C-alpha positions in Angstrom: -235.3 119.5 -39.5 -238.7 118.6 -38.1 -237.9 119.2 -34.4 -240.6 118.7 -31.8 -240.8 121.8 -29.6 -243.1 122.5 -26.6 -246.1 124.6 -27.4 -245.9 128.1 -25.8 -249.5 128.5 -24.7 -251.1 125.1 -24.3 -253.8 126.3 -21.9 -256.8 124.8 -23.6 -255.2 121.5 -24.2 -253.9 121.3 -20.6 -257.3 122.2 -19.1 -258.9 119.5 -21.2 -256.3 116.9 -20.0 -256.8 118.1 -16.4 -260.6 117.6 -16.8 -260.1 114.1 -18.0 -257.7 113.4 -15.1 -260.3 114.1 -12.4 -263.1 112.0 -13.9 -264.2 109.4 -11.3 -263.2 105.8 -12.3 -266.1 103.6 -13.5 -267.3 101.1 -10.9 -267.8 97.5 -12.1 -269.1 94.9 -9.7 -266.3 92.4 -8.7 -266.0 89.5 -6.3 -264.9 90.4 -2.8 -261.5 89.0 -1.8 -261.8 87.3 1.6 -258.6 85.2 1.5 -255.9 87.9 1.0 -252.5 87.0 2.2 -249.9 89.7 3.0 -249.5 91.5 -0.4 -247.3 94.3 -1.6 -247.6 96.5 -4.7 -244.6 98.5 -5.8 -245.5 101.3 -8.2 -243.0 103.3 -10.2 -243.9 106.7 -11.6 -240.9 107.3 -14.0 -239.5 110.8 -13.7 -241.6 112.0 -10.8 -239.4 114.5 -9.0 -239.7 114.5 -5.2 -241.0 118.0 -5.0 -243.9 117.3 -7.4 -245.7 115.9 -4.4 -245.8 119.4 -2.8 -247.5 121.1 -5.7 -251.0 120.5 -4.6 -251.9 118.5 -7.7 -251.8 114.9 -6.4 -254.8 114.3 -4.1 -254.6 110.5 -4.2 -250.8 110.3 -3.6 -251.0 113.0 -0.9 -253.9 111.0 0.8 -251.7 107.9 0.6 -248.8 109.7 2.1 -250.9 111.0 5.0 -252.2 107.6 5.8 -248.7 106.1 5.8 -245.1 107.3 5.3 -243.4 109.7 2.9 -239.7 110.4 2.6 -238.5 113.9 2.1 -236.8 112.4 -0.9 -235.2 109.3 -2.1 -231.7 109.5 -3.6 -231.4 107.7 -6.9 -228.3 105.6 -7.7 -225.7 107.0 -10.1 -226.2 107.5 -12.9 -229.7 108.9 -12.4 -231.1 107.1 -15.4 -234.2 104.9 -15.8 -232.9 101.3 -16.2 -230.0 101.5 -13.7 -232.4 102.9 -11.0 -235.3 100.6 -11.6 -233.0 97.6 -11.3 -231.3 99.0 -8.2 -234.7 99.5 -6.5 -235.7 95.8 -7.0 -232.2 94.3 -6.3 -230.8 96.6 -3.6 -227.6 96.7 -5.6 -225.7 99.7 -7.0 -225.4 99.6 -10.8 -221.7 98.7 -10.6 -222.8 95.4 -8.9 -226.0 94.6 -10.8 -224.4 95.3 -14.2 -227.0 97.7 -15.7 -224.6 100.7 -15.4 -226.6 102.9 -17.8 -229.4 102.8 -20.3 -226.6 101.8 -22.7 -223.9 99.4 -21.6 -220.8 98.0 -23.2 -219.5 94.7 -22.0 -215.9 94.1 -23.1 -216.2 90.3 -22.4 -219.2 90.0 -24.7 -217.9 92.6 -27.1 -221.5 93.7 -27.3 -223.7 96.7 -26.4 -226.9 96.7 -24.4 -229.4 99.4 -25.3 -232.5 99.6 -23.1 -235.1 99.8 -25.9 -233.6 97.1 -28.2 -234.2 93.4 -28.3 -230.9 92.5 -26.5 -232.4 94.1 -23.3 -234.3 90.8 -22.6 -231.1 88.7 -22.8 -230.3 87.0 -19.5 -226.6 87.7 -19.7 -226.9 91.4 -19.1 -228.8 91.1 -15.7 -226.8 90.4 -12.6 -228.2 90.1 -9.1 -231.6 88.9 -7.9 -234.7 91.1 -8.4 -237.5 91.0 -5.8 -239.8 88.9 -8.0 -237.1 86.2 -8.2 -236.5 86.4 -4.4 -240.3 85.8 -4.0 -240.5 83.0 -6.5 -237.5 81.2 -5.1 -239.1 81.2 -1.7 -242.5 79.8 -2.9 -244.3 83.1 -3.3 -245.9 84.1 -6.6 -244.9 87.5 -8.1 -246.3 89.6 -10.9 -244.6 92.4 -12.7 -246.4 94.9 -15.0 -243.7 96.4 -17.2 -241.0 97.0 -14.6 -237.7 97.4 -16.5 -236.0 94.0 -16.5 -239.1 91.9 -15.7 -239.4 90.7 -19.3 -236.0 89.2 -19.2 -235.3 85.7 -17.8 -232.8 86.4 -14.9 -231.0 83.6 -13.1 -233.3 81.1 -14.9 -236.5 82.6 -13.5 -239.3 85.0 -14.4 -242.2 86.2 -12.3 -245.3 84.0 -12.5 -247.1 86.9 -14.2 -245.4 89.4 -16.5 -245.9 91.3 -19.8 -243.7 92.3 -22.7 -243.4 96.1 -22.5 -245.8 98.1 -24.6 -245.1 101.8 -24.4 -248.5 102.8 -25.8 -250.6 100.6 -23.4 -252.8 103.1 -21.5 -252.1 103.4 -17.8 -255.8 102.5 -17.0 -255.2 99.1 -18.7 -252.0 98.6 -16.7 -254.0 99.1 -13.5 -256.7 96.7 -14.8 -254.0 94.0 -15.2 -252.8 94.4 -11.7 -256.4 94.1 -10.3 -257.1 91.1 -12.5 -254.1 89.3 -11.0 -255.5 90.0 -7.5 -258.8 88.5 -8.7 -257.1 85.1 -9.2 -257.7 82.2 -6.8 -255.4 82.4 -3.8 -253.1 79.6 -5.1 -252.4 81.5 -8.3 -252.5 85.0 -6.9 -249.2 87.0 -6.9 -248.4 88.6 -3.6 -245.4 90.7 -4.8 -246.6 93.0 -7.5 -244.9 95.8 -9.5 -246.4 98.4 -11.8 -244.7 101.0 -14.0 -245.9 104.3 -15.5 -243.9 106.4 -18.0 -246.2 109.4 -18.7 -244.6 111.9 -16.2 -241.1 111.2 -17.5 -242.2 111.7 -21.1 -243.9 115.0 -20.3 -240.9 116.2 -18.3 -238.5 115.5 -21.2 -240.8 117.0 -23.9 -242.1 120.1 -22.1 -240.1 120.6 -18.9 -240.7 120.1 -15.1 -242.7 123.4 -14.8 -244.9 123.0 -17.8 -248.7 122.7 -17.9 -248.2 119.4 -19.8 -246.2 118.0 -16.9 -248.9 119.1 -14.5 -251.5 117.2 -16.7 -249.3 114.1 -16.7 -248.9 114.2 -12.9 -252.7 114.6 -12.5 -253.3 111.7 -14.9 -251.0 109.2 -13.0 -252.3 110.5 -9.6 -255.7 109.4 -10.9 -254.3 105.9 -11.5 -253.4 105.7 -7.8 -257.0 106.6 -7.1 -258.1 103.9 -9.6 -256.0 101.3 -7.8 -257.5 102.4 -4.4 -261.0 102.2 -5.9 -260.2 98.7 -7.2 -259.1 97.7 -3.7 -262.2 99.2 -2.2 -264.5 97.3 -4.6 -262.7 94.0 -3.6 -263.0 94.8 0.1 -259.2 95.0 0.6 -258.6 98.7 0.9 -256.0 99.3 3.5 -255.0 95.6 3.4 -252.4 95.9 0.6 -249.1 97.5 1.3 -248.5 100.0 -1.4 -245.1 101.6 -2.1 -244.9 104.4 -4.7 -241.5 105.4 -5.9 -239.8 107.1 -8.8 -236.4 106.5 -10.4 -235.1 110.1 -10.7 -236.0 113.7 -11.0 -235.8 116.1 -13.9 -233.9 119.4 -14.7 -234.2 121.8 -17.6 -231.6 121.5 -20.3 -231.5 124.9 -22.2 -230.6 124.9 -25.9 -227.5 127.0 -25.2 -226.0 124.6 -22.7 -224.5 122.0 -25.1 -220.9 120.9 -25.0 -219.5 119.7 -28.3 -217.1 116.9 -28.0 -215.4 117.5 -31.4 -214.1 120.8 -30.0 -211.9 118.7 -27.7 -211.2 115.4 -29.3 -212.1 113.5 -32.5 -215.2 111.4 -31.7 -214.1 108.9 -34.3 -211.1 108.0 -32.2 -213.3 106.8 -29.3 -215.7 104.1 -28.3 -218.5 106.2 -26.8 -220.9 104.1 -24.7 -223.1 106.9 -23.3 -223.6 110.6 -24.3 -225.5 113.4 -22.8 -225.2 113.9 -19.0 -222.5 111.3 -18.6 -220.0 110.7 -21.3 -218.5 107.3 -20.8 -215.7 106.4 -23.3 -212.5 104.6 -24.1 -209.8 105.3 -26.6 -209.7 103.0 -29.6 -205.9 103.2 -29.6 -205.8 102.1 -25.9 -204.2 105.3 -24.6 -206.9 106.2 -22.1 -204.6 108.3 -20.0 -204.0 110.7 -23.0 -207.7 110.7 -23.6 -208.4 111.6 -20.0 -205.9 114.5 -20.1 -207.8 115.9 -23.2 -211.2 115.5 -21.7 -210.2 117.3 -18.5 -210.5 120.5 -20.6 -214.2 120.1 -21.3 -216.0 123.1 -19.8 -219.1 122.8 -17.5 -218.1 119.1 -16.7 -215.7 117.0 -14.6 -213.6 114.2 -16.1 -212.7 111.1 -14.0 -210.6 108.1 -14.5 -212.8 105.1 -13.7 -211.2 104.2 -10.4 -211.2 107.8 -9.2 -214.9 108.5 -9.3 -216.1 109.8 -5.9 -216.9 107.0 -3.5 -220.4 108.3 -3.0 -221.2 107.4 -6.6 -220.5 103.7 -6.1 -219.4 103.7 -9.8 -215.8 102.4 -9.9 -216.1 98.6 -10.0 -216.8 96.1 -12.7 -215.9 95.6 -16.3 -218.9 97.4 -17.7 -217.8 100.9 -16.5 -215.6 102.4 -19.2 -212.2 103.7 -18.3 -212.9 107.5 -18.8 -216.0 109.3 -17.5 -217.1 112.9 -18.0 -220.0 114.1 -15.8 -221.7 117.3 -17.1 -222.9 120.0 -14.7 -226.6 120.1 -14.0 -228.5 121.2 -17.1 -225.6 120.7 -19.5 -225.3 118.1 -22.2 -222.3 116.5 -24.0 -223.0 115.8 -27.6 -221.7 116.6 -31.2 -223.1 119.0 -33.7 -224.0 116.1 -36.0 -225.9 114.3 -33.2 -227.8 117.5 -32.4 -228.7 118.1 -36.0 -229.9 114.5 -36.5 -232.4 114.6 -33.7 -236.0 114.3 -34.7 -237.2 116.0 -31.5 -235.8 118.3 -28.8 -235.7 117.4 -25.1 -236.1 120.5 -23.0 -235.3 118.7 -19.7 -233.4 115.5 -18.7 -231.7 113.5 -15.9 -228.6 111.4 -15.5 -226.6 114.0 -13.6 -225.0 113.9 -10.1 -227.6 111.8 -8.1 -227.3 114.2 -5.2 -228.6 117.3 -7.1 -231.9 118.4 -5.6 -233.5 118.2 -9.1 -232.6 114.5 -9.3 -234.4 113.5 -6.1 -237.0 110.8 -6.4 -240.3 110.0 -4.7 -241.0 107.6 -1.9 -244.5 107.1 -0.4 -245.7 104.0 1.4 -248.9 102.9 3.2 -250.6 99.8 4.4 -250.7 97.4 7.3 -246.9 97.3 7.6 -246.5 101.1 8.1 -247.3 103.5 10.9 -249.5 106.4 9.7 -248.7 110.0 9.3 -244.9 109.7 9.3 -242.1 111.5 7.4 -238.6 110.2 7.2 -235.4 111.8 6.0 -233.9 111.2 2.5 -232.3 107.8 1.9 -230.6 105.9 -1.0 -232.8 103.8 -3.1 -230.8 100.6 -2.5 -232.7 100.5 0.8 -236.0 99.7 -0.9 -235.2 96.0 -1.6 -234.6 95.0 2.0 -237.8 96.8 2.9 -239.8 94.7 0.4 -238.3 91.5 1.7 -239.0 92.5 5.3 -242.7 93.3 4.6 -243.2 89.9 2.8 -241.1 87.9 5.2 -238.6 86.9 2.6 -234.9 86.2 3.1 -233.1 88.9 1.0 -230.4 88.1 -1.5 -227.0 89.8 -1.1 -227.5 93.5 -1.5 -226.1 97.0 -0.7 -229.1 98.3 1.2 -230.2 98.7 4.8 -233.5 98.6 6.7 -232.3 101.4 9.1 -234.3 104.3 7.5 -237.6 102.4 7.9 -237.3 100.9 11.4 -239.0 103.9 13.1 -242.0 103.7 10.8 -242.6 100.0 10.5 -245.1 98.3 12.7 -243.7 95.5 14.8 
């Protein structure tokens, strides 16, 4: 097996990456923007655990937090995976209500499976609820989305005015350049609700772990992108005039090689429809006897089995046809798999997410600054469903039905 493993002493490589990360962005003359209307940029740094902000390696993000608001943490929706949480942030709906209940989803009505990185992910039928870019477009405001999960699908008959098909290899500098180019458009064509997505920190966390030099280098790199955005605003004469909210979808926790739970030791995997593996095993019995299956899965060590309707209420994960009838949640750092699946892997992940969303290691980032926010404030942790009503409030939009609340932000919003 050619398994990708983290290098043990990557000091020289890491120092070189850190050196690249602190290079000053090139300055290119651009036209000043003198007709800016209230504008909001929502930035996601995938996999940026809340405590990374306190490591002293994010000068641009830290400066943004000091000029505005930071939360002690933001609690991701359950399961703490990428696609469910990105769509929760922009709809204000828990996954059981917006339909993206995992990175992989089985719909019994469609008799089909959604997989986040496959072509069916852009099919409209999978996406329920109303994302913020549609809320804006429906109310006469142009929106632009740079790679936010779900933004390349037509949802409810709409897309944002500006969007791009996801390209994982597109450099983060180029993603920033696209956002700035949209701001350079004439006012009648300029998006006022913008989203931007970065994947580098999540990739480094999976491959090398949350305490690795490679993770530090990735955090530095994306922090530099925040600086590049601010430099672009400054060149255009709009620094401090754009409301910027920086979030993440989840945190990261080490998954040691000796913390694997092998499903075949409990039940024959061939007798099941398995929708998700790993941190959350979601399954149904092919013979229809899900109660017998649940009784067997209760014996899995380092994990807790639930019938669908008996998930703890705080998970908001009991409603809707897309949640399978039996769920097994692994303890933090453990993974449910099979020996064959493990042997077939082409690379080894040394850390992951998807666990209980209230574990400290799953906590996500929230930083916000701009004309809507009071400076130098810190707020307690809050659930990420609350971000959508905040976006609507800042832009003066009437929110669609959602599960969120403005309450966490009322003390830090300007009147």
